[in-house]
N, CA, C and O atoms as a DFTB+ gen file, in Angstrom:
584 C
 N C O
     1  1     -13.381      12.041      18.937
     2  2     -12.439      11.192      18.125
     3  2     -10.961      11.205      18.792
     4  3     -10.161      10.303      18.545
     5  1     -10.688      12.154      19.548
     6  2      -9.366      12.374      20.138
     7  2      -9.195      11.146      21.126
     8  3      -8.081      10.657      21.311
     9  1     -10.331      10.660      21.757
    10  2     -10.269       9.463      22.686
    11  2      -9.772       8.381      21.956
    12  3      -8.967       7.601      22.464
    13  1     -10.234       8.248      20.656
    14  2      -9.735       7.040      19.966
    15  2      -8.162       7.039      19.749
    16  3      -7.476       6.037      19.950
    17  1      -7.701       8.152      19.357
    18  2      -6.152       8.295      19.241
    19  2      -5.508       7.923      20.510
    20  3      -4.561       7.138      20.468
    21  1      -5.956       8.447      21.750
    22  2      -5.248       8.192      23.015
    23  2      -5.425       6.670      23.258
    24  3      -4.455       6.017      23.640
    25  1      -6.547       6.121      23.065
    26  2      -6.645       4.715      23.426
    27  2      -5.810       3.809      22.408
    28  3      -5.192       2.840      22.848
    29  1      -5.793       4.095      21.171
    30  2      -4.939       3.316      20.207
    31  2      -3.451       3.506      20.511
    32  3      -2.672       2.556      20.431
    33  1      -3.092       4.637      20.830
    34  2      -1.593       4.831      21.150
    35  2      -1.274       4.184      22.440
    36  3      -0.151       3.693      22.546
    37  1      -2.096       4.109      23.441
    38  2      -1.960       3.267      24.637
    39  2      -1.684       1.858      24.346
    40  3      -0.875       1.195      24.995
    41  1      -2.403       1.389      23.309
    42  2      -2.346      -0.004      23.094
    43  2      -1.315      -0.310      22.014
    44  3      -1.395      -1.347      21.355
    45  1      -0.384       0.552      21.836
    46  2       0.896       0.445      20.949
    47  2       0.546       0.507      19.404
    48  3       1.265      -0.061      18.582
    49  1      -0.565       1.205      19.047
    50  2      -0.820       1.359      17.690
    51  2       0.059       2.552      17.153
    52  3       0.313       3.505      17.890
    53  1       0.497       2.488      15.918
    54  2       1.242       3.588      15.337
    55  2       0.261       4.363      14.394
    56  3      -0.504       3.767      13.637
    57  1       0.325       5.657      14.479
    58  2      -0.567       6.593      13.720
    59  2       0.079       7.020      12.429
    60  3       1.158       7.613      12.453
    61  1      -0.530       6.744      11.321
    62  2       0.062       7.056       9.978
    63  2      -1.025       7.986       9.220
    64  3      -2.178       7.580       9.079
    65  1      -0.629       9.197       8.758
    66  2      -1.558      10.129       8.091
    67  2      -1.800       9.584       6.633
    68  3      -0.899       8.992       6.037
    69  1      -2.951       9.783       6.115
    70  2      -3.292       9.613       4.718
    71  2      -3.985      10.886       4.215
    72  3      -4.394      11.768       4.971
    73  1      -4.087      10.910       2.855
    74  2      -4.824      11.929       2.289
    75  2      -5.857      11.317       1.391
    76  3      -5.738      10.168       0.967
    77  1      -6.936      12.142       1.090
    78  2      -7.978      11.595       0.127
    79  2      -7.852      12.326      -1.125
    80  3      -7.924      13.554      -1.136
    81  1      -7.677      11.675      -2.125
    82  2      -7.464      12.315      -3.541
    83  2      -8.727      12.765      -4.083
    84  3      -9.774      12.527      -3.481
    85  1      -8.701      13.479      -5.314
    86  2      -9.804      13.914      -6.029
    87  2     -10.630      12.815      -6.410
    88  3     -11.841      13.003      -6.518
    89  1     -10.114      11.647      -6.636
    90  2     -10.771      10.367      -6.994
    91  2     -11.274       9.607      -5.875
    92  3     -11.823       8.523      -6.073
    93  1     -11.128      10.100      -4.679
    94  2     -11.703       9.583      -3.356
    95  2     -10.813       8.359      -2.914
    96  3     -11.202       7.560      -2.062
    97  1      -9.632       8.266      -3.528
    98  2      -8.715       7.136      -3.102
    99  2      -8.037       7.685      -1.862
   100  3      -7.897       8.895      -1.685
   101  1      -7.626       6.772      -1.020
   102  2      -6.859       6.983       0.140
   103  2      -5.265       6.869      -0.380
   104  3      -4.798       5.842      -0.871
   105  1      -4.573       8.028      -0.195
   106  2      -3.240       8.106      -0.573
   107  2      -2.308       8.113       0.601
   108  3      -2.434       8.957       1.488
   109  1      -1.322       7.140       0.630
   110  2      -0.442       6.985       1.715
   111  2       0.995       7.012       1.354
   112  3       1.359       6.469       0.311
   113  1       1.813       7.585       2.113
   114  2       3.252       7.521       1.765
   115  2       3.864       6.207       2.503
   116  3       3.435       5.865       3.605
   117  1       4.832       5.533       1.868
   118  2       5.404       4.353       2.360
   119  2       6.857       4.345       1.794
   120  3       7.191       4.967       0.786
   121  1       7.725       3.534       2.592
   122  2       9.011       3.366       2.110
   123  2       9.124       1.787       1.920
   124  3       8.653       0.993       2.735
   125  1       9.749       1.443       0.844
   126  2      10.009       0.010       0.596
   127  2      11.584      -0.049       0.474
   128  3      12.178       0.613      -0.378
   129  1      12.171      -0.806       1.294
   130  2      13.663      -0.897       1.311
   131  2      14.365       0.392       1.339
   132  3      15.393       0.619       0.701
   133  1      13.685       1.332       2.208
   134  2      14.317       2.684       2.410
   135  2      13.929       3.650       1.314
   136  3      14.256       4.831       1.435
   137  1      13.276       3.253       0.283
   138  2      12.894       4.248      -0.807
   139  2      11.495       4.640      -0.712
   140  3      10.636       3.764      -0.614
   141  1      11.175       5.915      -0.732
   142  2       9.935       6.579      -0.638
   143  2       9.041       6.422      -1.801
   144  3       9.491       6.492      -2.945
   145  1       7.691       6.197      -1.535
   146  2       6.788       6.093      -2.730
   147  2       5.400       6.452      -2.363
   148  3       5.057       6.539      -1.184
   149  1       4.575       6.668      -3.383
   150  2       3.221       7.070      -3.072
   151  2       2.347       5.808      -3.306
   152  3       2.619       5.106      -4.280
   153  1       1.303       5.460      -2.477
   154  2       0.457       4.333      -2.612
   155  2      -0.943       4.573      -2.242
   156  3      -1.319       5.392      -1.403
   157  1      -1.715       3.758      -2.967
   158  2      -3.262       3.812      -2.616
   159  2      -3.441       2.836      -1.435
   160  3      -2.963       1.703      -1.501
   161  1      -4.109       3.253      -0.381
   162  2      -4.476       2.332       0.628
   163  2      -5.825       1.745       0.304
   164  3      -6.831       2.449       0.211
   165  1      -5.822       0.428       0.132
   166  2      -6.960      -0.251      -0.509
   167  2      -7.353      -1.425       0.308
   168  3      -6.769      -2.502       0.189
   169  1      -8.383      -1.226       1.179
   170  2      -8.955      -2.291       1.899
   171  2      -9.435      -3.477       1.145
   172  3      -9.449      -4.603       1.643
   173  1      -9.797      -3.230       0.033
   174  2     -10.313      -4.278      -0.934
   175  2      -9.318      -5.095      -1.697
   176  3      -9.672      -6.108      -2.299
   177  1      -8.023      -4.653      -1.683
   178  2      -7.026      -5.424      -2.429
   179  2      -6.444      -6.471      -1.407
   180  3      -6.135      -6.187      -0.249
   181  1      -6.341      -7.637      -1.944
   182  2      -5.908      -8.655      -1.062
   183  2      -4.415      -8.592      -0.816
   184  3      -4.006      -8.918       0.298
   185  1      -3.611      -8.226      -1.697
   186  2      -2.199      -8.040      -1.562
   187  2      -1.638      -6.739      -1.908
   188  3      -2.059      -6.034      -2.826
   189  1      -0.599      -6.435      -1.076
   190  2       0.096      -5.094      -1.636
   191  2       0.948      -5.284      -2.761
   192  3       1.523      -6.360      -2.928
   193  1       1.084      -4.266      -3.594
   194  2       1.734      -4.560      -4.927
   195  2       2.451      -3.136      -5.333
   196  3       2.200      -2.038      -4.836
   197  1       3.337      -3.415      -6.288
   198  2       3.927      -2.207      -6.986
   199  2       3.871      -2.579      -8.521
   200  3       3.626      -3.733      -8.873
   201  1       4.085      -1.647      -9.341
   202  2       4.176      -1.814     -10.754
   203  2       5.542      -2.282     -11.226
   204  3       6.566      -2.095     -10.569
   205  1       5.500      -2.930     -12.458
   206  2       6.800      -3.430     -12.942
   207  2       7.839      -2.406     -13.092
   208  3       9.018      -2.735     -12.957
   209  1       7.492      -1.119     -13.374
   210  2       8.411      -0.029     -13.504
   211  2       9.039       0.346     -12.201
   212  3      10.026       1.082     -12.165
   213  1       8.539      -0.098     -11.241
   214  2       9.149       0.138      -9.835
   215  2      10.114      -0.795      -9.207
   216  3      10.576      -0.554      -8.091
   217  1      10.463      -1.947      -9.943
   218  2      11.210      -2.967      -9.437
   219  2      12.692      -2.376      -9.149
   220  3      13.192      -2.641      -8.056
   221  1      13.344      -1.666      -9.984
   222  2      14.630      -1.124      -9.736
   223  2      14.527      -0.023      -8.653
   224  3      15.342      -0.024      -7.732
   225  1      13.579       0.893      -8.726
   226  2      13.424       2.002      -7.722
   227  2      13.341       1.425      -6.337
   228  3      14.019       1.966      -5.463
   229  1      12.590       0.391      -6.032
   230  2      12.525      -0.072      -4.629
   231  2      13.424      -1.248      -4.480
   232  3      13.130      -2.077      -3.619
   233  1      14.510      -1.425      -5.231
   234  2      15.604      -2.380      -4.973
   235  2      15.002      -3.869      -4.845
   236  3      15.507      -4.650      -4.039
   237  1      13.991      -4.221      -5.596
   238  2      13.324      -5.548      -5.526
   239  2      14.005      -6.613      -6.234
   240  3      14.477      -6.423      -7.354
   241  1      14.078      -7.747      -5.621
   242  2      14.592      -9.018      -6.402
   243  2      13.321      -9.813      -6.814
   244  3      12.771     -10.642      -6.089
   245  1      12.925      -9.466      -8.050
   246  2      11.614     -10.039      -8.574
   247  2      11.832     -11.385      -9.060
   248  3      12.849     -11.653      -9.700
   249  1      10.897     -12.298      -8.784
   250  2      10.881     -13.794      -9.219
   251  2       9.561     -14.012      -9.895
   252  3       8.530     -13.469      -9.498
   253  1       9.613     -14.783     -10.877
   254  2       8.321     -15.081     -11.507
   255  2       7.274     -15.828     -10.476
   256  3       7.614     -16.495      -9.499
   257  1       6.052     -15.593     -10.867
   258  2       4.932     -16.164      -9.966
   259  2       3.993     -16.839     -10.846
   260  3       3.802     -16.367     -11.966
   261  1       3.384     -17.892     -10.469
   262  2       2.198     -18.452     -11.149
   263  2       0.780     -17.828     -10.868
   264  3      -0.226     -18.129     -11.511
   265  1       0.819     -16.951      -9.862
   266  2      -0.323     -16.311      -9.575
   267  2      -0.751     -15.217     -10.609
   268  3       0.058     -14.434     -11.106
   269  1      -2.134     -15.229     -10.902
   270  2      -2.601     -14.193     -11.896
   271  2      -3.278     -13.132     -10.952
   272  3      -3.834     -13.433      -9.895
   273  1      -3.170     -11.892     -11.439
   274  2      -3.710     -10.794     -10.653
   275  2      -5.093     -10.341     -11.425
   276  3      -5.296     -10.581     -12.615
   277  1      -5.896      -9.737     -10.671
   278  2      -7.157      -9.130     -11.241
   279  2      -7.510      -8.017     -10.349
   280  3      -7.147      -8.026      -9.173
   281  1      -8.275      -6.955     -10.907
   282  2      -8.775      -5.982     -10.123
   283  2      -8.768      -4.657     -10.914
   284  3      -7.988      -4.514     -11.856
   285  1      -9.597      -3.721     -10.556
   286  2      -9.719      -2.410     -11.217
   287  2     -10.055      -2.721     -12.672
   288  3      -9.468      -2.015     -13.491
   289  1     -10.844      -3.593     -13.121
   290  2     -11.257      -3.801     -14.472
   291  2     -10.273      -4.658     -15.220
   292  3     -10.470      -4.798     -16.427
   293  1      -9.241      -5.250     -14.663
   294  2      -8.424      -6.142     -15.449
   295  2      -8.283      -7.412     -14.837
   296  3      -8.257      -7.500     -13.609
   297  1      -8.180      -8.508     -15.650
   298  2      -8.082      -9.900     -14.995
   299  2      -6.951     -10.650     -15.653
   300  3      -6.490     -10.259     -16.725
   301  1      -6.493     -11.724     -15.029
   302  2      -5.515     -12.580     -15.627
   303  2      -4.200     -12.031     -15.857
   304  3      -3.499     -12.562     -16.718
   305  1      -3.748     -10.993     -15.172
   306  2      -2.531     -10.380     -15.481
   307  2      -1.314     -11.068     -14.813
   308  3      -1.393     -11.519     -13.670
   309  1      -0.269     -11.128     -15.506
   310  2       0.943     -11.931     -15.088
   311  2       1.563     -11.053     -13.828
   312  3       1.541      -9.824     -13.761
   313  1       2.063     -11.865     -12.947
   314  2       2.638     -11.221     -11.735
   315  2       4.104     -11.907     -11.499
   316  3       4.515     -12.991     -11.914
   317  1       4.778     -10.890     -10.671
   318  2       5.976     -11.476     -10.159
   319  2       6.026     -11.222      -8.627
   320  3       5.107     -10.567      -8.136
   321  1       6.922     -11.639      -7.913
   322  2       6.867     -11.534      -6.371
   323  2       8.259     -11.097      -5.984
   324  3       9.236     -11.512      -6.608
   325  1       8.356     -10.346      -5.064
   326  2       9.675     -10.100      -4.342
   327  2       9.484     -10.341      -2.875
   328  3       8.557      -9.804      -2.269
   329  1      10.309     -11.109      -2.316
   330  2      10.171     -11.621      -0.911
   331  2      11.182     -10.852       0.060
   332  3      12.146     -10.251      -0.414
   333  1      10.967     -10.884       1.240
   334  2      11.890     -10.468       2.304
   335  2      12.365      -8.960       2.137
   336  3      13.562      -8.684       2.064
   337  1      11.470      -8.101       2.088
   338  2      11.602      -6.618       1.953
   339  2      11.306      -5.965       3.053
   340  3      10.647      -6.556       3.908
   341  1      11.712      -4.652       3.266
   342  2      11.317      -3.895       4.397
   343  2      10.331      -2.914       4.072
   344  3      10.561      -2.140       3.142
   345  1       9.212      -2.840       4.745
   346  2       8.058      -1.810       4.479
   347  2       8.094      -0.923       5.635
   348  3       8.225      -1.379       6.771
   349  1       7.982       0.339       5.396
   350  2       7.763       1.258       6.518
   351  2       6.593       2.303       6.176
   352  3       6.608       3.024       5.179
   353  1       5.618       2.283       7.104
   354  2       4.506       3.366       6.989
   355  2       4.607       4.146       8.178
   356  3       4.360       3.634       9.269
   357  1       4.958       5.372       8.064
   358  2       5.210       6.175       9.238
   359  2       6.360       5.642      10.013
   360  3       7.471       5.440       9.523
   361  1       6.034       5.427      11.247
   362  2       7.035       4.722      12.184
   363  2       6.842       3.224      12.266
   364  3       7.620       2.540      12.930
   365  1       5.816       2.695      11.601
   366  2       5.452       1.159      11.667
   367  2       6.309       0.607      10.709
   368  3       6.452       1.153       9.615
   369  1       6.988      -0.593      11.064
   370  2       7.863      -1.285      10.033
   371  2       7.467      -2.796      10.070
   372  3       6.983      -3.369      11.046
   373  1       7.731      -3.317       8.931
   374  2       7.691      -4.869       8.663
   375  2       8.952      -5.152       8.027
   376  3       9.227      -4.602       6.961
   377  1       9.758      -5.973       8.591
   378  2      11.061      -6.390       7.990
   379  2      11.081      -7.705       7.223
   380  3      12.128      -8.253       6.882
   381  1       9.804      -8.202       6.961
   382  2       9.836      -9.437       6.212
   383  2       8.613      -9.410       5.235
   384  3       7.757     -10.294       5.235
   385  1       8.602      -8.456       4.502
   386  2       7.380      -8.078       3.624
   387  2       7.546      -8.545       2.140
   388  3       8.483      -8.210       1.415
   389  1       6.533      -9.344       1.796
   390  2       6.532      -9.834       0.390
   391  2       5.549      -8.910      -0.499
   392  3       4.436      -8.564      -0.104
   393  1       6.057      -8.580      -1.654
   394  2       5.200      -7.799      -2.459
   395  2       4.989      -8.304      -3.855
   396  3       5.903      -8.765      -4.539
   397  1       3.600      -8.185      -4.292
   398  2       3.329      -8.575      -5.664
   399  2       3.750      -7.556      -6.583
   400  3       3.704      -6.380      -6.220
   401  1       4.179      -7.883      -7.792
   402  2       4.483      -6.957      -8.806
   403  2       3.722      -7.356     -10.003
   404  3       3.713      -8.512     -10.425
   405  1       3.034      -6.297     -10.585
   406  2       2.378      -6.440     -11.835
   407  2       2.070      -5.081     -12.477
   408  3       2.357      -3.992     -11.979
   409  1       1.466      -5.281     -13.614
   410  2       1.184      -3.938     -14.465
   411  2       0.177      -3.097     -13.894
   412  3      -0.986      -3.496     -13.939
   413  1       0.463      -1.905     -13.318
   414  2      -0.363      -0.990     -12.796
   415  2      -0.670       0.187     -13.715
   416  3      -1.130       1.239     -13.271
   417  1      -0.396      -0.021     -15.060
   418  2      -0.630       1.049     -16.072
   419  2      -2.087       1.422     -16.070
   420  3      -2.436       2.600     -16.135
   421  1      -2.991       0.363     -15.992
   422  2      -4.495       0.690     -16.140
   423  2      -4.959       1.587     -14.877
   424  3      -5.801       2.474     -15.017
   425  1      -4.374       1.306     -13.677
   426  2      -4.665       2.120     -12.455
   427  2      -4.012       3.521     -12.626
   428  3      -4.739       4.475     -12.351
   429  1      -2.946       3.738     -12.976
   430  2      -2.297       5.026     -13.264
   431  2      -2.863       5.815     -14.379
   432  3      -2.916       7.040     -14.277
   433  1      -3.314       5.172     -15.496
   434  2      -3.960       5.893     -16.507
   435  2      -5.333       6.417     -16.049
   436  3      -5.724       7.525     -16.416
   437  1      -6.021       5.668     -15.293
   438  2      -7.389       6.125     -14.725
   439  2      -7.157       7.282     -13.758
   440  3      -7.953       8.221     -13.744
   441  1      -6.123       7.251     -12.971
   442  2      -5.795       8.284     -12.011
   443  2      -5.468       9.568     -12.659
   444  3      -5.884      10.650     -12.244
   445  1      -4.609       9.394     -13.827
   446  2      -4.173      10.565     -14.556
   447  2      -5.382      11.231     -15.378
   448  3      -5.511      12.445     -15.535
   449  1      -6.178      10.323     -15.837
   450  2      -7.337      10.751     -16.614
   451  2      -8.386      11.652     -15.718
   452  3      -9.158      12.453     -16.243
   453  1      -8.319      11.427     -14.350
   454  2      -9.082      12.187     -13.398
   455  2      -8.279      13.132     -12.795
   456  3      -8.644      13.613     -11.722
   457  1      -7.099      13.526     -13.383
   458  2      -6.260      14.580     -12.943
   459  2      -5.696      14.302     -11.569
   460  3      -5.590      15.237     -10.776
   461  1      -5.355      13.170     -11.260
   462  2      -4.736      12.802      -9.977
   463  2      -3.324      12.257     -10.365
   464  3      -3.064      11.825     -11.488
   465  1      -2.451      12.318      -9.344
   466  2      -1.067      11.833      -9.673
   467  2      -1.008      10.193      -9.769
   468  3      -1.865       9.517      -9.202
   469  1      -0.119       9.699     -10.397
   470  2       0.103       8.268     -10.458
   471  2       0.520       7.793      -9.173
   472  3       0.860       8.644      -8.352
   473  1       0.556       6.518      -8.836
   474  2       1.050       5.990      -7.684
   475  2       2.035       4.878      -8.082
   476  3       2.054       4.383      -9.209
   477  1       2.877       4.510      -7.042
   478  2       3.924       3.419      -7.276
   479  2       3.249       2.097      -7.020
   480  3       3.668       1.083      -7.580
   481  1       2.188       2.064      -6.170
   482  2       1.592       0.796      -5.897
   483  2       0.445       0.918      -4.942
   484  3      -0.082       2.006      -4.714
   485  1       0.055      -0.221      -4.377
   486  2      -1.113      -0.320      -3.472
   487  2      -0.677      -1.022      -2.104
   488  3       0.083      -1.990      -2.111
   489  1      -1.144      -0.540      -1.061
   490  2      -1.021      -1.312       0.264
   491  2      -2.403      -1.857       0.459
   492  3      -3.444      -1.200       0.489
   493  1      -2.256      -3.223       0.593
   494  2      -3.505      -4.021       0.707
   495  2      -3.779      -4.714       1.966
   496  3      -3.099      -4.523       2.974
   497  1      -4.821      -5.557       1.911
   498  2      -5.294      -6.181       3.172
   499  2      -4.218      -7.071       3.865
   500  3      -4.312      -7.305       5.071
   501  1      -3.085      -7.625       3.030
   502  2      -2.162      -8.394       3.747
   503  2      -1.422      -7.551       4.837
   504  3      -1.042      -8.052       5.895
   505  1      -1.259      -6.361       4.537
   506  2      -0.517      -5.384       5.576
   507  2      -1.543      -4.832       6.583
   508  3      -1.224      -4.611       7.751
   509  1      -2.666      -4.634       6.151
   510  2      -3.740      -4.191       7.056
   511  2      -4.071      -5.301       8.074
   512  3      -4.287      -5.031       9.255
   513  1      -4.102      -6.479       7.618
   514  2      -4.433      -7.599       8.591
   515  2      -3.279      -7.732       9.548
   516  3      -3.433      -7.710      10.769
   517  1      -1.996      -7.886       8.882
   518  2      -0.841      -8.105       9.838
   519  2      -0.670      -6.966      10.837
   520  3      -0.142      -7.199      11.925
   521  1      -1.069      -5.815      10.536
   522  2      -1.031      -4.691      11.518
   523  2      -2.307      -4.396      12.329
   524  3      -2.407      -3.431      13.086
   525  1      -3.239      -5.276      12.117
   526  2      -4.469      -5.078      12.842
   527  2      -5.021      -3.675      12.764
   528  3      -5.361      -2.988      13.728
   529  1      -5.068      -3.313      11.386
   530  2      -5.464      -1.933      11.021
   531  2      -6.763      -1.427      11.532
   532  3      -7.720      -2.178      11.722
   533  1      -6.790      -0.197      11.746
   534  2      -7.944       0.640      12.097
   535  2      -7.971       1.872      11.128
   536  3      -7.079       2.716      11.213
   537  1      -8.855       1.975      10.320
   538  2      -8.862       3.271       9.477
   539  2      -9.866       4.270      10.040
   540  3     -11.060       4.006      10.178
   541  1      -9.280       5.482      10.369
   542  2     -10.088       6.481      10.797
   543  2     -10.226       7.563       9.563
   544  3      -9.396       8.440       9.321
   545  1     -11.344       7.343       8.891
   546  2     -11.650       8.108       7.817
   547  2     -11.913       9.593       8.189
   548  3     -11.477      10.441       7.410
   549  1     -12.540       9.969       9.233
   550  2     -12.871      11.186       9.543
   551  2     -11.518      12.109       9.703
   552  3     -11.379      13.183       9.116
   553  1     -10.569      11.547      10.561
   554  2      -9.361      12.228      10.887
   555  2      -8.191      11.891       9.854
   556  3      -7.091      12.441       9.903
   557  1      -8.509      11.034       9.018
   558  2      -7.532      10.627       7.968
   559  2      -6.310      10.004       8.517
   560  3      -5.225      10.404       8.094
   561  1      -6.358       9.054       9.426
   562  2      -5.314       8.309       9.954
   563  2      -5.516       6.835       9.805
   564  3      -6.659       6.388       9.895
   565  1      -4.460       6.013       9.577
   566  2      -4.334       4.643       9.543
   567  2      -3.736       4.257      10.849
   568  3      -2.694       4.834      11.156
   569  1      -4.197       3.427      11.617
   570  2      -3.458       2.855      12.804
   571  2      -3.000       1.420      12.583
   572  3      -3.745       0.555      12.123
   573  1      -1.792       1.224      12.919
   574  2      -1.384      -0.188      12.836
   575  2      -0.605      -0.497      14.050
   576  3       0.209       0.275      14.555
   577  1      -0.925      -1.764      14.521
   578  2      -0.298      -2.216      15.739
   579  2       1.175      -2.550      15.609
   580  3       1.561      -3.185      14.627
   581  1       1.983      -2.167      16.516
   582  2       3.447      -2.210      16.516
   583  2       3.767      -3.729      16.446
   584  3       4.936      -4.113      16.430
């Protein structure tokens, strides 16, 4: 697997470490607008998101959205959106990042119930696609193209 790391680094991929929680979620640290947070890395989530309670923390300018969110057992949830933010995962950066804002209470309650720490949000397929992501589960690294 070390060959994979060398090949991807030569191809300008950035290596970002993640952890696997007790609940088998992939936990990754990220910065939004320079503020650190804990996120679930979710290849099945179409969009990256944060909870309503994190709007002020991440310095987001939230606007109403007509889009309804669903996932993790909940459907039809109201959302907001914040555009033109900076996202940083390790040394990988995106300076024009749009993020969905919705109620993550059900996600965090489930994590807490299983004795895991709550998260600020989810990094989804929008970022993984943009960064041409490769997830190395064995070594616990996410690779994103510069």
